[in-house]
PyMOL commands that place a pseudoatom at each C-alpha (Angstrom):
pseudoatom trace, name=CA, resn=MET, resi=1, chain=A, elem=C, hetatm=0, pos=[0.000, 0.000, 0.000]
pseudoatom trace, name=CA, resn=THR, resi=2, chain=A, elem=C, hetatm=0, pos=[2.899, 2.403, 0.776]
pseudoatom trace, name=CA, resn=GLY, resi=3, chain=A, elem=C, hetatm=0, pos=[4.398, 1.885, -2.701]
pseudoatom trace, name=CA, resn=SER, resi=4, chain=A, elem=C, hetatm=0, pos=[1.045, 2.730, -4.230]
pseudoatom trace, name=CA, resn=LEU, resi=5, chain=A, elem=C, hetatm=0, pos=[0.718, 5.914, -2.159]
pseudoatom trace, name=CA, resn=ARG, resi=6, chain=A, elem=C, hetatm=0, pos=[4.307, 6.907, -2.988]
pseudoatom trace, name=CA, resn=THR, resi=7, chain=A, elem=C, hetatm=0, pos=[3.640, 6.359, -6.707]
pseudoatom trace, name=CA, resn=ARG, resi=8, chain=A, elem=C, hetatm=0, pos=[0.498, 8.510, -6.548]
pseudoatom trace, name=CA, resn=LEU, resi=9, chain=A, elem=C, hetatm=0, pos=[2.368, 11.290, -4.696]
pseudoatom trace, name=CA, resn=ILE, resi=10, chain=A, elem=C, hetatm=0, pos=[5.179, 11.328, -7.246]
pseudoatom trace, name=CA, resn=ALA, resi=11, chain=A, elem=C, hetatm=0, pos=[2.748, 11.219, -10.164]
pseudoatom trace, name=CA, resn=GLY, resi=12, chain=A, elem=C, hetatm=0, pos=[0.686, 14.009, -8.611]
pseudoatom trace, name=CA, resn=THR, resi=13, chain=A, elem=C, hetatm=0, pos=[3.775, 16.151, -8.012]
pseudoatom trace, name=CA, resn=LEU, resi=14, chain=A, elem=C, hetatm=0, pos=[4.981, 15.647, -11.579]
pseudoatom trace, name=CA, resn=SER, resi=15, chain=A, elem=C, hetatm=0, pos=[1.540, 16.509, -12.926]
pseudoatom trace, name=CA, resn=GLY, resi=16, chain=A, elem=C, hetatm=0, pos=[1.520, 19.659, -10.834]
pseudoatom trace, name=CA, resn=LEU, resi=17, chain=A, elem=C, hetatm=0, pos=[4.936, 20.650, -12.165]
pseudoatom trace, name=CA, resn=ALA, resi=18, chain=A, elem=C, hetatm=0, pos=[3.777, 20.046, -15.732]
pseudoatom trace, name=CA, resn=VAL, resi=19, chain=A, elem=C, hetatm=0, pos=[0.730, 22.263, -15.171]
pseudoatom trace, name=CA, resn=MET, resi=20, chain=A, elem=C, hetatm=0, pos=[2.916, 24.978, -13.621]
pseudoatom trace, name=CA, resn=ALA, resi=21, chain=A, elem=C, hetatm=0, pos=[5.412, 24.775, -16.492]
pseudoatom trace, name=CA, resn=GLY, resi=22, chain=A, elem=C, hetatm=0, pos=[2.574, 25.225, -18.963]
pseudoatom trace, name=CA, resn=ALA, resi=23, chain=A, elem=C, hetatm=0, pos=[1.271, 28.196, -16.989]
pseudoatom trace, name=CA, resn=PHE, resi=24, chain=A, elem=C, hetatm=0, pos=[4.652, 29.906, -17.240]
pseudoatom trace, name=CA, resn=GLY, resi=25, chain=A, elem=C, hetatm=0, pos=[5.047, 29.340, -20.955]
pseudoatom trace, name=CA, resn=ALA, resi=26, chain=A, elem=C, hetatm=0, pos=[7.469, 26.431, -20.836]
pseudoatom trace, name=CA, resn=ALA, resi=27, chain=A, elem=C, hetatm=0, pos=[7.195, 24.087, -23.775]
pseudoatom trace, name=CA, resn=PRO, resi=28, chain=A, elem=C, hetatm=0, pos=[8.035, 20.403, -23.773]
pseudoatom trace, name=CA, resn=ALA, resi=29, chain=A, elem=C, hetatm=0, pos=[11.505, 19.547, -25.081]
pseudoatom trace, name=CA, resn=GLU, resi=30, chain=A, elem=C, hetatm=0, pos=[10.033, 17.797, -28.136]
pseudoatom trace, name=CA, resn=ALA, resi=31, chain=A, elem=C, hetatm=0, pos=[8.404, 21.049, -29.236]
pseudoatom trace, name=CA, resn=ALA, resi=32, chain=A, elem=C, hetatm=0, pos=[11.722, 22.899, -29.729]
pseudoatom trace, name=CA, resn=PRO, resi=33, chain=A, elem=C, hetatm=0, pos=[11.753, 24.830, -33.006]
pseudoatom trace, name=CA, resn=ALA, resi=34, chain=A, elem=C, hetatm=0, pos=[13.757, 23.313, -35.821]
pseudoatom trace, name=CA, resn=GLU, resi=35, chain=A, elem=C, hetatm=0, pos=[16.923, 24.897, -37.158]
pseudoatom trace, name=CA, resn=ASN, resi=36, chain=A, elem=C, hetatm=0, pos=[18.115, 23.558, -40.507]
pseudoatom trace, name=CA, resn=GLY, resi=37, chain=A, elem=C, hetatm=0, pos=[16.055, 20.418, -40.026]
pseudoatom trace, name=CA, resn=ARG, resi=38, chain=A, elem=C, hetatm=0, pos=[17.384, 19.767, -36.480]
pseudoatom trace, name=CA, resn=ALA, resi=39, chain=A, elem=C, hetatm=0, pos=[15.807, 20.394, -33.119]
pseudoatom trace, name=CA, resn=ALA, resi=40, chain=A, elem=C, hetatm=0, pos=[17.255, 23.492, -31.442]
pseudoatom trace, name=CA, resn=GLN, resi=41, chain=A, elem=C, hetatm=0, pos=[19.708, 22.776, -28.644]
pseudoatom trace, name=CA, resn=ALA, resi=42, chain=A, elem=C, hetatm=0, pos=[18.333, 23.860, -25.278]
pseudoatom trace, name=CA, resn=VAL, resi=43, chain=A, elem=C, hetatm=0, pos=[21.544, 23.598, -23.235]
pseudoatom trace, name=CA, resn=VAL, resi=44, chain=A, elem=C, hetatm=0, pos=[25.005, 24.734, -24.265]
pseudoatom trace, name=CA, resn=GLN, resi=45, chain=A, elem=C, hetatm=0, pos=[28.096, 23.527, -22.422]
pseudoatom trace, name=CA, resn=THR, resi=46, chain=A, elem=C, hetatm=0, pos=[30.935, 26.019, -22.045]
pseudoatom trace, name=CA, resn=GLY, resi=47, chain=A, elem=C, hetatm=0, pos=[34.424, 25.700, -20.631]
pseudoatom trace, name=CA, resn=VAL, resi=48, chain=A, elem=C, hetatm=0, pos=[35.357, 27.394, -17.383]
pseudoatom trace, name=CA, resn=LEU, resi=49, chain=A, elem=C, hetatm=0, pos=[38.858, 28.209, -16.187]
pseudoatom trace, name=CA, resn=SER, resi=50, chain=A, elem=C, hetatm=0, pos=[39.480, 26.330, -12.942]
pseudoatom trace, name=CA, resn=ALA, resi=51, chain=A, elem=C, hetatm=0, pos=[40.442, 28.146, -9.768]
pseudoatom trace, name=CA, resn=ASP, resi=52, chain=A, elem=C, hetatm=0, pos=[43.701, 26.193, -9.759]
pseudoatom trace, name=CA, resn=ALA, resi=53, chain=A, elem=C, hetatm=0, pos=[44.537, 27.375, -13.290]
pseudoatom trace, name=CA, resn=ALA, resi=54, chain=A, elem=C, hetatm=0, pos=[43.666, 30.975, -12.366]
pseudoatom trace, name=CA, resn=LEU, resi=55, chain=A, elem=C, hetatm=0, pos=[46.016, 30.803, -9.364]
pseudoatom trace, name=CA, resn=THR, resi=56, chain=A, elem=C, hetatm=0, pos=[48.759, 29.298, -11.524]
pseudoatom trace, name=CA, resn=ILE, resi=57, chain=A, elem=C, hetatm=0, pos=[48.380, 32.093, -14.100]
pseudoatom trace, name=CA, resn=ALA, resi=58, chain=A, elem=C, hetatm=0, pos=[48.443, 34.816, -11.447]
pseudoatom trace, name=CA, resn=ASP, resi=59, chain=A, elem=C, hetatm=0, pos=[51.455, 33.301, -9.684]
pseudoatom trace, name=CA, resn=ALA, resi=60, chain=A, elem=C, hetatm=0, pos=[53.439, 33.000, -12.931]
pseudoatom trace, name=CA, resn=ALA, resi=61, chain=A, elem=C, hetatm=0, pos=[52.487, 36.557, -13.927]
pseudoatom trace, name=CA, resn=MET, resi=62, chain=A, elem=C, hetatm=0, pos=[53.602, 37.942, -10.562]
pseudoatom trace, name=CA, resn=LYS, resi=63, chain=A, elem=C, hetatm=0, pos=[56.892, 36.057, -10.793]
pseudoatom trace, name=CA, resn=GLU, resi=64, chain=A, elem=C, hetatm=0, pos=[57.470, 37.581, -14.242]
pseudoatom trace, name=CA, resn=ALA, resi=65, chain=A, elem=C, hetatm=0, pos=[56.570, 41.033, -12.882]
pseudoatom trace, name=CA, resn=ALA, resi=66, chain=A, elem=C, hetatm=0, pos=[59.093, 40.623, -10.051]
pseudoatom trace, name=CA, resn=LYS, resi=67, chain=A, elem=C, hetatm=0, pos=[61.723, 39.478, -12.545]
pseudoatom trace, name=CA, resn=GLN, resi=68, chain=A, elem=C, hetatm=0, pos=[61.087, 42.661, -14.552]
pseudoatom trace, name=CA, resn=LYS, resi=69, chain=A, elem=C, hetatm=0, pos=[60.908, 44.763, -11.346]
pseudoatom trace, name=CA, resn=GLN, resi=70, chain=A, elem=C, hetatm=0, pos=[57.322, 45.848, -12.051]
pseudoatom trace, name=CA, resn=ARG, resi=71, chain=A, elem=C, hetatm=0, pos=[54.614, 46.586, -9.485]
pseudoatom trace, name=CA, resn=VAL, resi=72, chain=A, elem=C, hetatm=0, pos=[51.396, 45.331, -11.035]
pseudoatom trace, name=CA, resn=THR, resi=73, chain=A, elem=C, hetatm=0, pos=[47.948, 43.954, -10.396]
pseudoatom trace, name=CA, resn=VAL, resi=74, chain=A, elem=C, hetatm=0, pos=[46.698, 40.808, -12.133]
pseudoatom trace, name=CA, resn=VAL, resi=75, chain=A, elem=C, hetatm=0, pos=[42.965, 40.305, -12.692]
pseudoatom trace, name=CA, resn=ILE, resi=76, chain=A, elem=C, hetatm=0, pos=[41.372, 37.205, -14.195]
pseudoatom trace, name=CA, resn=VAL, resi=77, chain=A, elem=C, hetatm=0, pos=[37.749, 37.335, -15.339]
pseudoatom trace, name=CA, resn=ASP, resi=78, chain=A, elem=C, hetatm=0, pos=[35.447, 34.552, -16.523]
pseudoatom trace, name=CA, resn=ARG, resi=79, chain=A, elem=C, hetatm=0, pos=[33.623, 34.465, -19.872]
pseudoatom trace, name=CA, resn=SER, resi=80, chain=A, elem=C, hetatm=0, pos=[30.897, 36.767, -18.573]
pseudoatom trace, name=CA, resn=GLY, resi=81, chain=A, elem=C, hetatm=0, pos=[33.446, 39.334, -17.383]
pseudoatom trace, name=CA, resn=ALA, resi=82, chain=A, elem=C, hetatm=0, pos=[33.012, 38.620, -13.662]
pseudoatom trace, name=CA, resn=ALA, resi=83, chain=A, elem=C, hetatm=0, pos=[36.212, 38.739, -11.621]
pseudoatom trace, name=CA, resn=ARG, resi=84, chain=A, elem=C, hetatm=0, pos=[37.539, 35.291, -10.652]
pseudoatom trace, name=CA, resn=LEU, resi=85, chain=A, elem=C, hetatm=0, pos=[40.808, 36.499, -9.137]
pseudoatom trace, name=CA, resn=VAL, resi=86, chain=A, elem=C, hetatm=0, pos=[42.402, 39.823, -8.224]
pseudoatom trace, name=CA, resn=LEU, resi=87, chain=A, elem=C, hetatm=0, pos=[46.018, 39.844, -7.070]
pseudoatom trace, name=CA, resn=LYS, resi=88, chain=A, elem=C, hetatm=0, pos=[47.477, 43.246, -6.292]
pseudoatom trace, name=CA, resn=GLY, resi=89, chain=A, elem=C, hetatm=0, pos=[51.233, 43.169, -6.015]
pseudoatom trace, name=CA, resn=ASP, resi=90, chain=A, elem=C, hetatm=0, pos=[53.156, 44.964, -3.300]
pseudoatom trace, name=CA, resn=GLY, resi=91, chain=A, elem=C, hetatm=0, pos=[53.521, 48.607, -4.226]
pseudoatom trace, name=CA, resn=ALA, resi=92, chain=A, elem=C, hetatm=0, pos=[51.051, 48.490, -7.145]
pseudoatom trace, name=CA, resn=GLY, resi=93, chain=A, elem=C, hetatm=0, pos=[49.260, 51.800, -7.597]
pseudoatom trace, name=CA, resn=PRO, resi=94, chain=A, elem=C, hetatm=0, pos=[45.566, 52.367, -6.908]
pseudoatom trace, name=CA, resn=GLN, resi=95, chain=A, elem=C, hetatm=0, pos=[44.703, 52.608, -10.619]
pseudoatom trace, name=CA, resn=THR, resi=96, chain=A, elem=C, hetatm=0, pos=[46.198, 49.211, -11.475]
pseudoatom trace, name=CA, resn=GLU, resi=97, chain=A, elem=C, hetatm=0, pos=[43.264, 47.090, -10.337]
pseudoatom trace, name=CA, resn=GLU, resi=98, chain=A, elem=C, hetatm=0, pos=[40.700, 48.896, -12.488]
pseudoatom trace, name=CA, resn=SER, resi=99, chain=A, elem=C, hetatm=0, pos=[42.934, 48.986, -15.556]
pseudoatom trace, name=CA, resn=ALA, resi=100, chain=A, elem=C, hetatm=0, pos=[43.791, 45.275, -15.196]
pseudoatom trace, name=CA, resn=ARG, resi=101, chain=A, elem=C, hetatm=0, pos=[40.099, 44.380, -14.769]
pseudoatom trace, name=CA, resn=ARG, resi=102, chain=A, elem=C, hetatm=0, pos=[39.074, 46.360, -17.845]
pseudoatom trace, name=CA, resn=LYS, resi=103, chain=A, elem=C, hetatm=0, pos=[41.894, 44.850, -19.930]
pseudoatom trace, name=CA, resn=ALA, resi=104, chain=A, elem=C, hetatm=0, pos=[40.864, 41.319, -18.887]
pseudoatom trace, name=CA, resn=PHE, resi=105, chain=A, elem=C, hetatm=0, pos=[37.210, 42.112, -19.683]
pseudoatom trace, name=CA, resn=THR, resi=106, chain=A, elem=C, hetatm=0, pos=[38.133, 43.496, -23.109]
pseudoatom trace, name=CA, resn=ALA, resi=107, chain=A, elem=C, hetatm=0, pos=[40.335, 40.504, -23.968]
pseudoatom trace, name=CA, resn=VAL, resi=108, chain=A, elem=C, hetatm=0, pos=[37.667, 37.914, -23.092]
pseudoatom trace, name=CA, resn=SER, resi=109, chain=A, elem=C, hetatm=0, pos=[34.900, 39.952, -24.728]
pseudoatom trace, name=CA, resn=PHE, resi=110, chain=A, elem=C, hetatm=0, pos=[36.617, 40.096, -28.105]
pseudoatom trace, name=CA, resn=GLY, resi=111, chain=A, elem=C, hetatm=0, pos=[38.847, 37.012, -27.863]
pseudoatom trace, name=CA, resn=ARG, resi=112, chain=A, elem=C, hetatm=0, pos=[41.969, 38.975, -28.803]
pseudoatom trace, name=CA, resn=THR, resi=113, chain=A, elem=C, hetatm=0, pos=[44.775, 40.774, -26.994]
pseudoatom trace, name=CA, resn=THR, resi=114, chain=A, elem=C, hetatm=0, pos=[44.056, 44.354, -26.048]
pseudoatom trace, name=CA, resn=SER, resi=115, chain=A, elem=C, hetatm=0, pos=[47.175, 45.554, -27.860]
pseudoatom trace, name=CA, resn=GLU, resi=116, chain=A, elem=C, hetatm=0, pos=[45.883, 43.997, -31.084]
pseudoatom trace, name=CA, resn=LEU, resi=117, chain=A, elem=C, hetatm=0, pos=[42.424, 45.489, -30.549]
pseudoatom trace, name=CA, resn=GLY, resi=118, chain=A, elem=C, hetatm=0, pos=[43.918, 48.897, -29.753]
pseudoatom trace, name=CA, resn=LYS, resi=119, chain=A, elem=C, hetatm=0, pos=[45.486, 49.107, -33.205]
pseudoatom trace, name=CA, resn=GLY, resi=120, chain=A, elem=C, hetatm=0, pos=[42.016, 49.153, -34.759]
pseudoatom trace, name=CA, resn=VAL, resi=121, chain=A, elem=C, hetatm=0, pos=[40.642, 51.934, -32.571]
pseudoatom trace, name=CA, resn=THR, resi=122, chain=A, elem=C, hetatm=0, pos=[40.556, 55.324, -34.259]
pseudoatom trace, name=CA, resn=GLY, resi=123, chain=A, elem=C, hetatm=0, pos=[39.429, 58.695, -32.998]
pseudoatom trace, name=CA, resn=GLY, resi=124, chain=A, elem=C, hetatm=0, pos=[36.955, 59.363, -35.827]
pseudoatom trace, name=CA, resn=GLY, resi=125, chain=A, elem=C, hetatm=0, pos=[33.441, 58.510, -34.717]
pseudoatom trace, name=CA, resn=PRO, resi=126, chain=A, elem=C, hetatm=0, pos=[31.924, 55.710, -32.678]
pseudoatom trace, name=CA, resn=SER, resi=127, chain=A, elem=C, hetatm=0, pos=[34.018, 52.575, -32.211]
pseudoatom trace, name=CA, resn=ILE, resi=128, chain=A, elem=C, hetatm=0, pos=[34.322, 49.517, -30.013]
pseudoatom trace, name=CA, resn=ALA, resi=129, chain=A, elem=C, hetatm=0, pos=[36.272, 51.702, -27.585]
pseudoatom trace, name=CA, resn=ASP, resi=130, chain=A, elem=C, hetatm=0, pos=[32.941, 53.320, -26.683]
pseudoatom trace, name=CA, resn=ILE, resi=131, chain=A, elem=C, hetatm=0, pos=[31.686, 50.092, -25.074]
pseudoatom trace, name=CA, resn=PRO, resi=132, chain=A, elem=C, hetatm=0, pos=[31.561, 50.605, -21.294]
pseudoatom trace, name=CA, resn=GLY, resi=133, chain=A, elem=C, hetatm=0, pos=[34.136, 48.686, -19.281]
pseudoatom trace, name=CA, resn=THR, resi=134, chain=A, elem=C, hetatm=0, pos=[36.602, 48.194, -22.122]
pseudoatom trace, name=CA, resn=LEU, resi=135, chain=A, elem=C, hetatm=0, pos=[40.209, 49.361, -22.247]
pseudoatom trace, name=CA, resn=PHE, resi=136, chain=A, elem=C, hetatm=0, pos=[42.336, 49.073, -25.371]
pseudoatom trace, name=CA, resn=LEU, resi=137, chain=A, elem=C, hetatm=0, pos=[45.777, 49.429, -23.824]
pseudoatom trace, name=CA, resn=GLY, resi=138, chain=A, elem=C, hetatm=0, pos=[48.208, 46.511, -23.960]
pseudoatom trace, name=CA, resn=GLY, resi=139, chain=A, elem=C, hetatm=0, pos=[48.053, 44.098, -21.051]
pseudoatom trace, name=CA, resn=GLY, resi=140, chain=A, elem=C, hetatm=0, pos=[44.925, 42.011, -21.661]
pseudoatom trace, name=CA, resn=VAL, resi=141, chain=A, elem=C, hetatm=0, pos=[45.069, 38.501, -23.118]
pseudoatom trace, name=CA, resn=PRO, resi=142, chain=A, elem=C, hetatm=0, pos=[42.248, 36.015, -23.701]
pseudoatom trace, name=CA, resn=VAL, resi=143, chain=A, elem=C, hetatm=0, pos=[42.336, 32.480, -22.349]
pseudoatom trace, name=CA, resn=ALA, resi=144, chain=A, elem=C, hetatm=0, pos=[40.885, 30.129, -24.970]
pseudoatom trace, name=CA, resn=SER, resi=145, chain=A, elem=C, hetatm=0, pos=[39.756, 26.525, -24.906]
pseudoatom trace, name=CA, resn=GLU, resi=146, chain=A, elem=C, hetatm=0, pos=[38.768, 24.689, -28.081]
pseudoatom trace, name=CA, resn=GLY, resi=147, chain=A, elem=C, hetatm=0, pos=[39.076, 27.965, -29.987]
pseudoatom trace, name=CA, resn=ALA, resi=148, chain=A, elem=C, hetatm=0, pos=[36.669, 29.938, -27.796]
pseudoatom trace, name=CA, resn=PRO, resi=149, chain=A, elem=C, hetatm=0, pos=[37.527, 32.500, -25.099]
pseudoatom trace, name=CA, resn=ILE, resi=150, chain=A, elem=C, hetatm=0, pos=[36.730, 31.236, -21.596]
pseudoatom trace, name=CA, resn=ALA, resi=151, chain=A, elem=C, hetatm=0, pos=[38.524, 33.859, -19.500]
pseudoatom trace, name=CA, resn=GLY, resi=152, chain=A, elem=C, hetatm=0, pos=[40.641, 36.986, -19.715]
pseudoatom trace, name=CA, resn=VAL, resi=153, chain=A, elem=C, hetatm=0, pos=[43.884, 37.929, -17.976]
pseudoatom trace, name=CA, resn=GLY, resi=154, chain=A, elem=C, hetatm=0, pos=[44.607, 41.587, -17.400]
pseudoatom trace, name=CA, resn=VAL, resi=155, chain=A, elem=C, hetatm=0, pos=[47.752, 43.177, -16.033]
pseudoatom trace, name=CA, resn=GLY, resi=156, chain=A, elem=C, hetatm=0, pos=[48.065, 46.835, -15.101]
pseudoatom trace, name=CA, resn=GLY, resi=157, chain=A, elem=C, hetatm=0, pos=[50.802, 48.907, -13.551]
pseudoatom trace, name=CA, resn=ALA, resi=158, chain=A, elem=C, hetatm=0, pos=[53.903, 48.676, -15.726]
pseudoatom trace, name=CA, resn=PRO, resi=159, chain=A, elem=C, hetatm=0, pos=[54.992, 51.867, -17.517]
pseudoatom trace, name=CA, resn=SER, resi=160, chain=A, elem=C, hetatm=0, pos=[53.904, 50.434, -20.890]
pseudoatom trace, name=CA, resn=GLY, resi=161, chain=A, elem=C, hetatm=0, pos=[51.206, 48.128, -22.186]
pseudoatom trace, name=CA, resn=ASP, resi=162, chain=A, elem=C, hetatm=0, pos=[53.854, 46.007, -23.894]
pseudoatom trace, name=CA, resn=ILE, resi=163, chain=A, elem=C, hetatm=0, pos=[55.361, 45.135, -20.515]
pseudoatom trace, name=CA, resn=ASP, resi=164, chain=A, elem=C, hetatm=0, pos=[51.915, 44.470, -18.999]
pseudoatom trace, name=CA, resn=GLU, resi=165, chain=A, elem=C, hetatm=0, pos=[51.103, 42.163, -21.911]
pseudoatom trace, name=CA, resn=ALA, resi=166, chain=A, elem=C, hetatm=0, pos=[54.399, 40.287, -21.636]
pseudoatom trace, name=CA, resn=ILE, resi=167, chain=A, elem=C, hetatm=0, pos=[53.614, 39.664, -17.958]
pseudoatom trace, name=CA, resn=ALA, resi=168, chain=A, elem=C, hetatm=0, pos=[50.086, 38.458, -18.805]
pseudoatom trace, name=CA, resn=GLN, resi=169, chain=A, elem=C, hetatm=0, pos=[51.451, 36.183, -21.542]
pseudoatom trace, name=CA, resn=ALA, resi=170, chain=A, elem=C, hetatm=0, pos=[53.963, 34.703, -19.083]
pseudoatom trace, name=CA, resn=GLY, resi=171, chain=A, elem=C, hetatm=0, pos=[51.055, 33.870, -16.790]
pseudoatom trace, name=CA, resn=LEU, resi=172, chain=A, elem=C, hetatm=0, pos=[49.066, 32.270, -19.604]
pseudoatom trace, name=CA, resn=LYS, resi=173, chain=A, elem=C, hetatm=0, pos=[52.098, 30.266, -20.718]
pseudoatom trace, name=CA, resn=ALA, resi=174, chain=A, elem=C, hetatm=0, pos=[52.119, 28.551, -17.307]
pseudoatom trace, name=CA, resn=VAL, resi=175, chain=A, elem=C, hetatm=0, pos=[48.847, 26.736, -18.140]
pseudoatom trace, name=CA, resn=ALA, resi=176, chain=A, elem=C, hetatm=0, pos=[49.034, 26.584, -21.941]
pseudoatom trace, name=CA, resn=GLY, resi=177, chain=A, elem=C, hetatm=0, pos=[49.559, 22.813, -22.009]
pseudoatom trace, name=CA, resn=ARG, resi=178, chain=A, elem=C, hetatm=0, pos=[46.517, 22.265, -19.765]
pseudoatom trace, name=CA, resn=LEU, resi=179, chain=A, elem=C, hetatm=0, pos=[44.010, 24.152, -21.939]
pseudoatom trace, name=CA, resn=ARG, resi=180, chain=A, elem=C, hetatm=0, pos=[42.021, 22.139, -24.493]
for i in range(1, 180): cmd.bond("trace and resi %d" % i, "trace and resi %d" % (i + 1))
show_as sticks, trace
zoom trace
């Protein structure tokens, strides 16, 4: 008798969920619209940089900064631009965190280094440089997996973007063999 009651409770709960899903406009999976003769994919899997890899990148970048006698901040953001790690080096200026964050955001947003993107920015009219939160100074590099950006590394604080970018690249190099 208990099994029968349990079965009825589960069936009733599932029916209630189905009614609620219908009330909120959810459609059954089979009803997904077709794209090129295929059912549309409802879930997309994306790669995420692990916390361990982010720490490895930041550590390698800071070691490179020390080697070059630079006082910098390293910021790593995820694909959505949210900060995953902020490491402010000893003596790094107050502006370095914001510039590093914006460089990392720009690199992951466009999937290219900020120095490369900066070459295409001109002063005549609207451009990608007008997008809030971006910064087109050298020092931002994308982290890619299977050809798609999954994170961005930004370094700020050296006297030139070329130095910031070299430090960011040194950090990325530390995990290059572990990225798919």
